[in-house]
N, C-alpha and C positions, 0 to 999 in steps of 0.2 A: 552468271548466276542471276543478276538483276532481271534480265529479260525473261528468264524462266519463271521467276516469282511474280512479275508484274501482272500477268493475266489472272493469276490466282488471287491476288489482292484486289484487283478491280472487279472481278466477278467470283466472289468466294462461294464455295459450297456451303449452304446454310448449316449443315451438320458439322462443318469444320470451324465455324466462327466461335471464338472464345466468348463466353457470356460475361464480359467485363462488368456488366451492370450488377453482377452478383458479388463483386468484391466489396468487402466491408471495411473500407478505409480509403484515405486519399491516394490519388494516382498521379505520378509524374512520368511523362513520356519524353524521351530525348531522341531526336532524329537529325539526320543531315541530308541536305539536298544532294550531297556528293557521295552518299552511301552507295557504292557500286556492288555491294554484296546482295542486297535485297531492298525493295522499295519501302524503306522505313518511314519516310515522310508521308506518303499516301496511306500507309497502314495506320500510322498514328492519327492521321486526320479522320480515318474511318472510326477508329476507337473513340475519338473525341465526339464525333457525331452520334455514335451509339450511346455514349454516356448522356449526352444532351437529350436524345430522343426518349431515353428511359428515366429522365429526371433524376439522375444519379445524385444521392443526397450528400456525398462527400465532395471535398475539393478535388479538382483535377486540372492538370496543366500540361501543355505540350510545348517543349522548348525545341524549336526548329532552327537549325543552323545552316548557313550557306556553305560552310567549310567543315572540315572534320570528316573522317571516313566512317567506317563501320564500328570502330572501337573507340569509345569515349573514355579513355583513361587519362587522368589529369597530368601525366608527366611525359617526358620524351621517352618513348618506348619503341624499341626496334621494330616490332610488328606493325606499328601504325604506318610505316612507309610503304606497306603493301597496298594501301588505299589511296586513290587519286586525291581525295580531299585532304590528305596529310603529307603529300610529297611535292618536290619541285617548288614551283611558285606558290603553291598552296600550303607549304610546310608551316610557316609562321601563323598564317590565318587559322589553320587547323588547330594548332596548339592553343591559340587564343580562345577559340570556341570551346575546346575541351576544358580549359581552365575556367572559363565562364560557366560551363555546365556544372563543374564541381562546386563552385560558389553557390549557384542556384539550387543544386541538390542539397547541400548542407543547410541552406536557408529553409528549404522545403521540409527536411527532416526535423529541423529545430522547432517547427510549428506543431508537431505531433503532441 
């Protein structure tokens, strides 16, 4: 799936790009370098650049993790083992990243 989406993220159709600069509130993006479902990290970086280019007036942040797969749920969850960033030798590191993202998400929300 990742390889299918990567060219679309790298060279998006302008009509398909979400106009994130029109959002009226803070934005928190979470991605993993080991997301093998779709290129969430490059997509999040594009969103961050777009927000910067448009002088987005609200706070925005990108949490990029080395581990963790496609699903950033904060507990041990059976479906996470489907993703490379959450199984085998990456299992504990993936859980640590997911728990860290929960803490940072709650901090982000508390600032509203």
